[in-house]
N, C-alpha and C positions, 0 to 999 in steps of 0.2 A: 089689510091685505092678508089673505091666507097663503100658506105654503103652496098650494096648488097653483095660485097665479104666478108666484115665483117660478115654478117649473115651467110654466106656460111662457113666461118671458124668456127663461133660459133656452128652451126649445127654438123659440122665434130667433134668438141670438144666434144660436148654433147654425140654423138654416141660413140666416142672413150672412153669417160668417163664411160658411161653405160656398154660398153663392158669390160673394164678393172676392174671395181668395180664387175661387174656382175659375173665375172669368178674367183674373188679372193678366194673364198670357195674351188674351184677345186685345187689350188696350194697347199692345205692341209699344210699351215704354211710354204709355199715355200720349200717343200720338194719334190714336183713333179716338175721337171725340165722344162718339156714342158709348162704346163700351166703358170708356173712361167715367162718364158722368153715372152711368149705372152702378159701376164699382163704388163711387164715391157716396152715392145715396145709400147704397145696400150697406157699406161698412158703418156709415153714420147711425143708420137705424138699428144695425147690430149692436153698436156700442150703447145707444139708448136702452135697447131691450136688456143688456147685460147689467147696466146701472139700475134699472127696475128690479131685475132679479136679484142684485146683492142687496137691496134693500130688505129683503125678505129671507134669502138663503145666505149662509156664511160665505163670505169673499172667497177663501181658499177652495172651498167645495164647488163654487160656481165657476171659478175661473180654471181649475184643474179639469172639470168636466167639459167646459167650453173648448179649452185647448186641446185636450186629448181627442174629443170626438171631431172637432174641425181639422186637425191635422190628418186623422185616419181617412176621413171623408175626402178630403181633398187630394190626398194621395191616390185614393181609388178613382177620383175624378179624373186625374193626370192619366191613370192607367186606361181607363174606358174612353175618354174624349180625345186624348193626345198620343195614345199608344206607348206611353213611357213606362217601360216594363222594369220593375225594381228586381234587385239581386235578392240573394238569401239574407243578407244582413239587413236590408230594408224591411223585409218581410218580419224578420225577428224584432227589429226595432219598433214596427207598427204593432206587433203583437204585445210587447212590453207596454206600449203605451195604452193599448186596449185593456190590459191587465190593471195598469194604473188608474184608469178611470172606473172600471167595475169594482175594484177592490174597495175604495172608499165608499161607492154608492151602495154596496151590499152589506159591509161589514161596519161601517160607522157612519153616523149622522154629520159629523163634521171633521174638518182637516185642521 
């Protein structure tokens, strides 16, 4: 498999991770069966995609990119879907996470 397919699996893993984590609140503590099943299926698919990506891309690079982008996107998801406005420290923290993802992706090939 090529590096391109590794990045495709990573992108799919990120999208599935954002989807699963973004909709966890709607499970109401896993009491709403429909959203619960949706979250379980999407997180299992996410882990599958990440495992495929890690066969091609270094583990640290894969997980750092997945974690940073998922945290940032889920935070924005909470702002837009649930009107959860963050404070200045939250914005600074998210910016630092963004820098932590961009830095190794632009300056180095592996972590």
